[in-house]
C-alpha positions as CSV (number, residue, x, y, z in Angstrom):
1,X,0.0,0.0,0.0
2,X,1.4,3.4,-0.9
3,X,2.0,6.1,1.7
4,X,-0.6,8.5,0.2
5,X,-3.3,5.8,0.3
6,X,-2.4,4.7,3.8
7,X,-2.4,8.3,5.1
8,X,-5.8,9.0,3.4
9,X,-7.2,5.7,4.8
10,X,-6.1,6.6,8.4
11,X,-6.8,10.3,8.1
12,X,-3.4,11.6,8.9
13,X,-1.1,13.9,7.0
14,X,1.5,12.2,4.7
15,X,4.4,13.7,6.7
16,X,3.1,12.3,10.0
17,X,2.5,8.9,8.4
18,X,6.0,8.8,6.9
19,X,7.6,9.8,10.3
20,X,5.6,7.2,12.2
21,X,6.4,4.4,9.7
22,X,10.1,5.4,9.8
23,X,10.2,5.3,13.6
24,X,8.3,2.0,13.7
25,X,10.8,0.5,11.2
26,X,13.7,1.7,13.2
27,X,12.2,0.2,16.4
28,X,11.5,-3.1,14.8
29,X,15.0,-3.3,13.3
30,X,16.5,-2.6,16.8
31,X,14.3,-5.2,18.4
32,X,15.1,-7.9,15.9
33,X,18.8,-7.1,15.8
34,X,19.8,-10.0,18.1
35,X,16.8,-12.2,17.5
36,X,18.3,-15.3,15.8
37,X,15.1,-16.5,13.9
38,X,15.0,-13.1,12.2
39,X,18.6,-13.3,11.0
40,X,19.2,-13.9,7.3
41,X,21.9,-16.4,6.5
């Protein structure tokens, strides 16, 4: 789903949606950093 469609669906400005998704991606990456089932071999 594109950013513009997602922001329209949820009723938030695109900049807010982009910032929120970026922070969520960073948090998920940090949490999965040492989680062995998530490692790509």
